[in-house]
C-alpha angles and dihedrals in degrees: 000000000000089000089054092049091049091049091048092049090047091051091047091049091049091048091047091049091048091051090048091051091048091050091048091048091049091048090049091051091048091048091047091052091045091048090047091049091048090049092049090050091050091049092049091049091048091050091050091049091049091051090049089051091050091052091047090050092052089049092048091047089053092050091047092052091049090050092049089053091047093050090048090052092048092047091050092049090048091053091050091052092050092049094053122219115356123241087250091057091047092048091054092052111081126180117239117210110270126245121207090010098298129121115228132180124220091263091059098248117144120237 
């Protein structure tokens, strides 16, 4: 009888060990799927963030280009103001013979 009990206990231990291994294997598969899903979610999030950053960069590049053009325009206008009237402006202004001793330009301004 003791041999039968030992064999029964041995079979039970083997069955228990087999169930434990199956449970561990199932848990490992579930964890692997969960980890894969988490990884896929992380990758998708990273890709979305990257795309958002690319769009933001394009927008910032556009703003930067506009600002560069604006600064160039302001600098050019500043130079023109410092230089006084241009030769073109002076060439367009002609003096009309004065009456009563005053100089007048074609536009009627007194000088």
